[in-house]
KOLLUM-654576 format. One record per residue (C-alpha): x, y, z. Coordinates in steps of 0.2 Angstrom, whole numbers, padded with zeros to 4 digits. Layout:
BEGIN
REC      px      py      pz
REC       X       Y       Z
...
REM end
This chain:
BEGIN
REC      px      py      pz
REC   -0090   -0083    0132
REC   -0092   -0070    0118
REC   -0086   -0053    0121
REC   -0101   -0041    0119
REC   -0093   -0025    0126
REC   -0095   -0009    0117
REC   -0076   -0008    0113
REC   -0076   -0025    0106
REC   -0092   -0022    0095
REC   -0084   -0005    0089
REC   -0068   -0014    0085
REC   -0077   -0027    0075
REC   -0087   -0014    0065
REC   -0071   -0005    0061
REC   -0061   -0020    0055
REC   -0076   -0024    0044
REC   -0074   -0008    0035
REC   -0056   -0014    0030
REC   -0063   -0031    0023
REC   -0063   -0034    0005
REC   -0045   -0032    0001
REC   -0046   -0014   -0004
REC   -0030   -0009    0005
REC   -0020   -0023   -0004
REC   -0028   -0018   -0021
REC   -0023    0000   -0018
REC   -0005   -0005   -0013
REC   -0003   -0016   -0028
REC   -0008   -0002   -0040
REC    0004    0010   -0030
REC    0018   -0003   -0033
REC    0013   -0003   -0052
REC    0015    0016   -0051
REC    0033    0014   -0046
REC    0036    0001   -0059
REC    0029    0012   -0072
REC    0039    0027   -0067
REC    0055    0017   -0067
REC    0050    0011   -0085
REC    0047    0028   -0091
REC    0064    0034   -0084
REC    0073    0019   -0092
REC    0065    0024   -0109
REC    0074    0040   -0108
REC    0059    0052   -0104
REC    0062    0067   -0093
REC    0061    0066   -0074
REC    0046    0076   -0074
REC    0037    0063   -0085
REC    0042    0049   -0073
REC    0036    0059   -0058
REC    0020    0063   -0066
REC    0017    0045   -0070
REC    0020    0040   -0052
REC    0009    0054   -0045
REC   -0005    0051   -0057
REC   -0006    0032   -0054
REC   -0005    0035   -0035
REC   -0021    0046   -0038
REC   -0029    0032   -0048
REC   -0025    0019   -0034
REC   -0033    0030   -0021
REC   -0048    0033   -0032
REC   -0050    0015   -0036
REC   -0050    0010   -0018
REC   -0063    0024   -0014
REC   -0074    0018   -0028
REC   -0073    0000   -0023
REC   -0078    0004   -0005
REC   -0092    0015   -0010
REC   -0099    0003   -0024
REC   -0096   -0014   -0015
REC   -0091   -0013    0003
REC   -0102    0000    0011
REC   -0118   -0007    0004
REC   -0114   -0023    0012
REC   -0109   -0018    0029
REC   -0118   -0001    0031
REC   -0111    0015    0038
REC   -0105    0016    0056
REC   -0101    0031    0067
REC   -0085    0028    0076
REC   -0079    0034    0093
REC   -0069    0049    0096
REC   -0053    0038    0099
REC   -0056    0029    0083
REC   -0058    0046    0074
REC   -0041    0052    0081
REC   -0033    0036    0075
REC   -0040    0040    0057
REC   -0032    0057    0057
REC   -0016    0049    0062
REC   -0018    0036    0049
REC   -0021    0050    0036
REC   -0005    0059    0041
REC    0005    0042    0041
REC   -0002    0037    0024
REC    0002    0054    0017
REC    0020    0052    0023
REC    0022    0035    0015
REC    0016    0041   -0002
REC    0027    0056   -0001
REC    0042    0045    0004
REC    0038    0033   -0011
REC    0038    0048   -0023
REC    0054    0055   -0016
REC    0063    0038   -0017
REC    0058    0035   -0035
REC    0063    0053   -0040
REC    0079    0052   -0031
REC    0083    0035   -0038
REC    0079    0040   -0055
REC    0091    0056   -0054
REC    0104    0045   -0046
REC    0104    0033   -0061
REC    0105    0047   -0073
REC    0119    0056   -0064
REC    0129    0040   -0059
REC    0129    0046   -0041
REC    0124    0034   -0027
REC    0110    0040   -0015
REC    0120    0034    0000
REC    0138    0036   -0006
REC    0149    0021   -0002
REC    0136    0012    0010
REC    0135   -0006    0005
REC    0119   -0015    0000
REC    0115   -0023    0016
REC    0114   -0007    0026
REC    0104    0001    0012
REC    0091   -0013    0014
REC    0091   -0011    0033
REC    0088    0008    0031
REC    0074    0005    0019
REC    0067   -0008    0031
REC    0066    0005    0045
REC    0059    0019    0033
REC    0046    0007    0027
REC    0041   -0004    0042
REC    0040    0010    0055
REC    0026    0020    0047
REC    0017    0004    0041
REC    0019   -0004    0058
REC    0011    0012    0065
REC   -0003    0010    0052
REC   -0005   -0008    0057
REC   -0007   -0003    0075
REC   -0018    0012    0073
REC   -0030    0003    0061
REC   -0030   -0014    0069
REC   -0024   -0021    0053
REC   -0008   -0032    0054
REC   -0008   -0035    0036
REC    0001   -0018    0033
REC    0016   -0027    0040
REC    0015   -0040    0026
REC    0014   -0026    0013
REC    0030   -0018    0021
REC    0039   -0034    0020
REC    0035   -0035    0002
REC    0044   -0018   -0001
REC    0059   -0024    0010
REC    0060   -0040    0000
REC    0060   -0030   -0016
REC    0074   -0019   -0010
REC    0084   -0035   -0005
REC    0082   -0042   -0022
REC    0088   -0026   -0030
REC    0103   -0025   -0019
REC    0107   -0043   -0025
REC    0105   -0037   -0043
REC    0116   -0022   -0040
REC    0130   -0033   -0033
REC    0129   -0049   -0044
REC    0120   -0041   -0060
REC    0102   -0042   -0064
REC    0090   -0041   -0079
REC    0086   -0025   -0089
REC    0073   -0014   -0081
REC    0076   -0023   -0065
REC    0067   -0010   -0054
REC    0052   -0011   -0065
REC    0051   -0030   -0064
REC    0054   -0031   -0046
REC    0041   -0017   -0041
REC    0029   -0024   -0054
REC    0031   -0042   -0046
REC    0027   -0036   -0028
REC    0012   -0025   -0036
REC    0006   -0041   -0044
REC    0007   -0051   -0027
REC   -0002   -0038   -0017
REC   -0015   -0035   -0031
REC   -0018   -0054   -0032
REC   -0020   -0055   -0013
REC   -0032   -0040   -0013
REC   -0043   -0047   -0027
REC   -0044   -0064   -0019
REC   -0050   -0056   -0003
REC   -0062   -0045   -0013
REC   -0070   -0059   -0022
REC   -0072   -0069   -0006
REC   -0080   -0054    0003
REC   -0092   -0051   -0011
REC   -0097   -0069   -0011
REC   -0099   -0071    0007
REC   -0107   -0055    0012
REC   -0123   -0052    0002
REC   -0131   -0035    0000
REC   -0145   -0032    0013
REC   -0163   -0030    0007
REC   -0164   -0014    0015
REC   -0151    0000    0012
REC   -0140    0004    0027
REC   -0144   -0012    0037
REC   -0130   -0023    0041
REC   -0132   -0040    0048
REC   -0119   -0046    0061
REC   -0115   -0064    0060
REM end
């Protein structure tokens, strides 16, 4: 029997706002931002230039997601007023997302400085514990986002970051190609962007614009 409770309907409406692959597109652009920042650093630019590149492209990622949602998603699903509990989760999500972005910026800046000074960020700690530490730092907030937003795919995105750090740890131990961080973060950015664009194209094809503005048809 189909669940027609208000909680179920509200949850379905909320999950509909995340459809279209916008989170994955934004995450992919953010990973490209990290790749670009490492490349700028590798080319010998000042640390301020790599930091500006990182922050600037993060702003582009957020602006792109908001534009896609306004231009393509909202006209198809309409606008929904959510419950007070969902709004509280949104506020928590905003804080967690800000923490994730700040942590990413800090990690790139500290890694860049460490590469230039020849000082390891974690001293004599070996590669495996470093990957474990990164896994905790990344997966805990993304896991919280997955819970608060009812969107488990955040865990997939966190897994991509952990996989990238594991590959970089192997490169550090056994040797890797030039610009390894740029290549690795660019690769996971491409994976996330591809997933997001596929979901976006499917969404646009399957959910047509309604004839009347603001009307959303439930399947």
